[in-house]
C-alpha positions as CSV (number, residue, x, y, z in Angstrom):
1,M,110.4,34.6,-89.9
2,R,106.6,34.0,-90.8
3,E,103.9,36.4,-92.5
4,W,101.2,36.4,-90.4
5,N,97.3,36.8,-91.3
6,Y,94.6,38.0,-89.2
7,G,90.6,38.5,-90.0
8,W,87.9,37.5,-88.6
9,G,87.3,34.7,-91.0
10,W,90.3,33.6,-88.9
11,I,90.0,35.0,-85.4
12,D,93.0,34.2,-84.8
13,Y,96.6,34.9,-86.3
14,Y,97.6,32.4,-89.2
15,A,101.1,32.3,-91.5
16,A,100.1,33.7,-94.5
17,D,100.9,30.8,-96.4
18,A,98.4,28.4,-94.1
19,S,95.0,26.9,-95.7
20,A,92.1,28.2,-93.5
21,E,89.9,25.8,-95.6
22,E,92.5,22.8,-94.1
23,I,92.9,23.8,-90.9
24,L,88.8,24.0,-90.2
25,T,88.3,20.5,-92.6
26,Q,90.2,18.7,-89.9
27,G,88.1,19.9,-87.1
28,D,89.1,18.5,-83.8
29,T,90.3,15.3,-85.3
30,V,93.5,13.6,-85.7
31,R,95.0,13.1,-89.1
32,T,97.2,10.5,-90.3
33,D,98.6,9.2,-93.1
34,G,98.5,5.6,-92.2
35,E,96.9,3.2,-90.5
36,V,97.0,4.1,-86.9
37,S,94.0,3.7,-84.3
38,I,93.0,6.7,-81.9
39,T,91.2,5.8,-78.8
40,G,90.2,7.5,-75.8
41,Y,90.9,10.7,-77.2
42,E,90.3,14.1,-74.6
43,R,90.6,17.7,-75.5
44,N,90.6,20.5,-73.2
45,G,91.0,23.8,-75.2
46,V,94.4,23.9,-76.8
47,E,95.7,20.8,-75.0
48,L,94.9,16.9,-75.8
49,S,95.8,13.3,-75.0
50,F,95.0,9.9,-77.2
51,D,96.2,6.7,-77.2
52,Y,97.3,5.0,-80.2
53,S,97.5,1.4,-81.4
54,G,98.4,-0.5,-84.8
55,V,101.4,1.4,-86.1
56,T,102.9,-1.5,-88.6
57,E,105.0,1.5,-90.6
58,E,106.3,4.7,-90.5
59,C,103.1,7.5,-90.7
60,T,102.5,10.9,-89.2
61,L,99.9,12.3,-86.7
62,R,98.3,15.7,-88.1
63,L,96.9,17.0,-84.5
64,P,94.3,19.9,-84.5
65,I,96.7,22.0,-82.7
66,Y,98.3,24.8,-85.2
67,D,101.8,25.2,-84.7
68,Y,102.5,28.3,-82.0
69,D,105.5,27.3,-80.4
70,M,104.1,27.1,-77.3
71,H,102.9,23.1,-76.8
72,Q,105.3,20.3,-75.8
73,I,104.1,16.8,-76.7
74,Y,104.9,13.9,-74.6
75,L,105.4,10.0,-75.8
76,D,104.6,8.0,-73.2
77,G,105.7,10.4,-70.8
78,E,109.0,11.6,-72.8
79,L,108.8,14.6,-74.2
80,I,110.0,14.6,-77.7
81,R,110.9,17.4,-80.4
82,P,107.5,18.9,-81.9
83,A,107.2,19.4,-85.7
84,A,104.7,21.0,-88.3
85,S,103.0,19.6,-91.1
86,E,103.2,22.3,-94.6
87,N,100.2,23.7,-93.2
88,H,101.9,25.0,-89.6
89,Q,100.1,22.0,-87.5
90,L,101.3,20.0,-85.3
91,T,102.8,16.5,-86.0
92,V,104.0,13.6,-84.5
93,E,105.9,10.5,-86.5
94,L,105.4,7.3,-85.5
95,T,107.1,4.3,-86.5
96,A,106.5,0.6,-86.3
97,E,109.4,0.1,-83.0
98,E,106.4,1.9,-81.0
99,P,103.0,0.2,-82.5
100,E,101.4,1.9,-79.2
101,G,101.5,4.2,-77.1
102,H,99.8,7.9,-75.1
103,I,100.2,11.4,-76.6
104,D,99.9,14.3,-74.5
105,V,99.9,17.5,-76.2
106,R,100.5,20.4,-73.3
107,Y,100.1,24.2,-73.8
108,Y,103.2,26.4,-72.3
109,E,102.4,30.2,-72.1
110,P,105.3,31.7,-72.4
111,L,106.6,34.0,-69.2
112,I,105.9,37.5,-70.8
113,Y,102.6,36.8,-71.8
114,R,101.9,36.0,-67.5
115,I,103.7,39.3,-66.9
116,G,101.5,40.6,-69.2
117,S,98.1,39.2,-67.4
118,I,99.6,40.5,-64.5
119,V,100.4,44.2,-65.5
120,S,96.9,44.3,-67.4
121,L,95.2,43.2,-63.9
122,I,97.0,45.5,-61.9
123,S,95.7,48.6,-64.4
124,I,92.2,47.2,-64.0
125,V,92.3,47.5,-60.3
126,L,94.1,50.4,-60.2
127,W,91.6,51.9,-62.6
128,A,89.0,51.1,-60.9
129,V,90.2,52.1,-57.3
130,A,90.6,55.9,-59.1
131,G,87.5,55.6,-60.5
132,I,86.1,55.2,-56.6
133,R,88.2,57.7,-55.0
134,K,87.2,60.1,-57.9
135,R,83.2,59.3,-57.3
136,R,83.4,59.7,-53.2
137,R,85.2,63.1,-54.1
138,E,82.8,64.6,-56.1
139,S,79.9,63.2,-53.9
């Protein structure tokens, strides 16, 4: 089980052993420990996609997305098992067997989060209706 940190410096929840400096330094880039060319990089919030080429030996791509266990990674349209770096960022292992390809990272919100959003929305509407009714009764 992870221990979590939260603070204004983070503006999010991260594992207690995560390095804020490393995450902030990486920014919105894909890092690699090998020779890989990244093209067509697009990011939309917590989802991203890009093409890679030039892989001649096994290497690891470290993605600029923190591992909250809510992402799925697709390599050329096929779901692959996500991994995480020591700093809890999503990683993809590449081999020379696939020297080029396309990677999609998609966010999947747990059902309980969607249920929570619906309950919150219903609560806000009910509070607004109750407030309007109260004002009408008072006037």
